[in-house]
C-alpha positions in Angstrom: 235.1 -27.3 221.1 237.8 -29.0 222.9 238.1 -28.6 226.8 241.6 -26.8 226.0 239.9 -24.3 223.6 236.7 -23.5 226.2 239.3 -22.5 228.8 241.4 -20.6 226.1 238.3 -18.6 225.1 237.3 -18.5 228.7 240.4 -16.9 230.0 240.6 -14.1 226.9 237.2 -13.3 227.8 238.4 -11.9 231.1 241.4 -10.3 229.9 243.9 -13.4 231.3 245.7 -13.9 228.0 248.6 -15.4 229.4 246.8 -18.1 230.8 244.6 -18.1 227.1 247.9 -18.3 225.1 249.1 -21.4 227.6 245.9 -23.0 226.4 246.1 -21.9 223.0 250.0 -23.7 222.8 248.7 -26.9 224.2 246.1 -26.7 221.1 248.9 -25.9 218.8 251.3 -28.5 220.4 249.4 -30.9 218.6 247.8 -29.1 215.8 249.7 -26.2 214.5 247.4 -25.4 212.0 244.3 -24.9 213.9 242.9 -21.7 212.8 240.7 -21.0 215.6 243.7 -21.6 218.1 246.2 -19.3 216.0 243.5 -16.7 215.8 242.6 -16.7 219.6 246.4 -16.8 220.1 246.9 -13.9 217.8 244.0 -11.7 219.3 245.5 -12.2 223.0 249.3 -11.4 221.9 248.0 -8.3 220.6 246.1 -7.1 223.3 249.0 -7.7 225.5 250.9 -5.6 223.0 252.9 -7.8 221.3 252.0 -7.0 217.9 254.8 -8.0 215.6 254.3 -11.7 217.0 250.7 -11.5 216.4 250.8 -10.2 213.1 253.1 -13.1 212.1 250.9 -15.6 213.8 248.1 -14.2 211.4 250.0 -14.4 208.4 249.9 -18.2 209.3 246.3 -17.8 209.7 246.0 -16.0 206.3 247.8 -19.1 204.5 245.6 -21.3 205.7 242.2 -19.5 205.1 242.9 -16.6 203.1 239.4 -14.8 202.9 238.7 -15.2 206.6 237.6 -11.6 207.6 238.9 -11.4 211.0 242.3 -12.1 210.3 242.1 -9.2 208.1 240.6 -6.8 210.5 243.3 -8.0 213.4 246.2 -7.2 211.0 244.4 -3.7 210.1 244.2 -3.1 213.7 247.5 -4.1 214.5 248.7 -1.6 211.8 246.6 1.1 213.1 248.2 0.9 216.7 251.7 1.0 215.1 250.6 4.2 212.9 250.4 2.7 209.3 247.1 4.3 208.6 247.3 3.2 204.8 248.3 0.2 205.4 245.3 -0.3 208.1 243.1 0.6 205.5 244.0 -1.9 203.0 243.9 -4.7 205.7 240.5 -3.5 206.7 239.4 -3.0 203.6 239.9 -6.5 203.1 238.2 -7.7 205.8 234.9 -5.9 204.3 235.5 -7.5 201.0 235.3 -10.6 203.0 232.3 -9.9 205.1 230.6 -6.1 204.0 228.8 -6.3 207.4 232.0 -6.4 209.7 230.8 -3.8 212.1 234.5 -3.5 213.7 236.4 -3.2 210.4 234.2 -0.4 209.1 234.8 1.8 212.3 238.5 1.0 212.2 238.4 2.6 208.9 236.2 5.2 210.1 238.8 5.6 212.6 241.8 5.9 210.0 240.0 8.3 207.5 239.5 10.6 210.4 243.1 10.9 211.6 244.0 11.2 207.9 241.7 14.1 207.9 239.2 12.5 205.6 236.2 13.5 207.8 233.5 12.8 205.1 235.0 9.0 204.7 235.2 8.4 208.2 231.3 9.6 208.7 230.4 7.6 205.9 231.9 4.4 207.7 230.4 4.9 211.2 227.1 5.5 209.5 227.5 2.1 207.4 228.3 0.4 210.7 225.0 2.3 212.1 222.8 0.8 209.2 224.0 -2.6 210.2 223.5 -2.0 213.8 221.5 0.7 215.3 222.5 0.1 218.8 226.5 -0.1 218.3 227.4 2.6 220.7 231.0 3.1 219.3 229.8 4.1 216.0 227.5 6.7 217.3 230.3 8.2 219.6 232.7 8.1 216.9 230.0 10.1 214.2 229.5 12.5 217.4 233.6 13.0 217.5 233.6 13.8 213.6 230.5 16.4 213.6 232.0 18.2 216.3 235.4 18.4 214.2 233.6 20.0 211.7 231.8 22.2 213.9 228.4 20.5 213.5 227.8 20.6 217.2 223.6 20.4 217.5 224.2 17.3 215.2 227.1 15.9 217.6 224.9 16.5 220.2 222.5 13.9 218.8 224.8 11.3 218.8 226.0 11.5 221.9 222.3 11.2 222.9 222.2 8.2 221.1 225.0 7.1 223.0 223.9 7.8 226.8 220.5 6.0 225.7 222.4 3.1 225.8 225.0 3.4 228.2 224.7 7.0 230.4 228.0 6.1 232.3 230.4 6.9 230.0 232.3 10.2 231.2 234.1 10.7 227.8 230.5 11.5 226.3 229.2 14.2 228.8 232.5 15.6 228.4 232.3 15.9 224.7 228.6 17.5 225.3 229.5 19.9 227.4 232.3 20.9 224.8 229.4 21.2 222.3 227.1 23.5 224.4 230.0 25.4 225.4 230.9 25.9 221.7 227.3 26.5 221.0 227.7 29.3 223.9 224.8 27.6 226.0 227.8 27.5 229.1 224.9 26.4 231.8 224.3 23.3 230.1 227.7 22.8 229.2 228.4 23.3 232.9 225.4 20.5 233.6 227.3 18.4 231.4 230.4 18.1 232.4 229.5 17.8 235.7 227.5 14.7 234.9 231.0 13.5 233.8 232.9 14.4 237.0 230.4 12.4 239.1 231.5 9.6 236.8 235.2 10.3 236.5 236.1 12.5 239.4 239.8 13.1 238.1 238.9 13.5 234.5 241.4 16.2 233.6 239.9 16.9 230.4 236.3 17.5 232.1 238.0 19.8 234.7 239.9 21.9 232.6 236.9 22.3 230.1 234.7 23.2 233.4 237.6 25.6 234.2 237.4 27.1 230.7 233.7 27.2 231.0 233.1 28.6 234.3 235.8 31.6 232.8 233.0 32.2 230.0 230.4 32.8 232.6 232.7 35.2 234.5 233.1 32.8 237.7 237.0 33.0 237.4 237.4 31.9 241.4 235.4 28.9 240.8 237.8 28.3 237.4 240.7 28.9 239.5 239.5 25.7 241.7 239.4 23.9 238.9 242.5 24.9 237.3 244.1 23.7 240.7 242.5 20.5 240.8 244.3 20.0 237.5 247.6 20.8 238.8 246.9 18.4 241.8 246.1 15.3 239.5 249.2 16.0 236.8 252.0 16.3 239.8 250.4 13.0 241.3 250.6 11.6 237.8 253.3 13.0 236.5 253.5 14.1 232.9 250.7 13.3 230.1 249.1 15.0 227.6 245.6 16.8 228.1 243.8 16.6 224.6 
């Protein structure tokens, strides 16, 4: 690997995408069809939000190497980000045809199916990813979300526990666990989970709202109001945003 390519990859790994692109451009100035440099530049461009330009570069990579799974995957992710879920599934399917073990493409496909309301297909994708790598937290988390969506809360809790075994410091997992316990009418356990989320991220609006709702279920209205006020104060400070 050339020094320029090493520098480009090193900058990309720490999120310094502009510097990374600068190094890739130096490579491409002398080798315009260097597949890895084009792919690296396209990835960095997409991370910076330049989706159309990234997709254009990926089309060049596709001409050089039509069967490259990463190219198809990145194009699928861009279409997903642009809201074209059927188009995204087409490119992600091409990635999986090239590499059936492409775990990121499986999870991204699952996400597309989830947002299309195709929950069983989403579950199949996440389970296929887990079968490849049992310790892949993203697949376990997403599987938990789908199970919660179809009201299989006990099964969802098992998925979230798998994530927490690998990384107990993710607030959203604790928040989701709290939601599942609340839906199972286990309100004290729900509060415990939400408190764990708030220790990690005290300004998590979803957790704060969930705690207010759960405290109301426990008849602790005065405490619930305190959390409602916290949400209002955060909302004023941040401006408008959507609470899911």
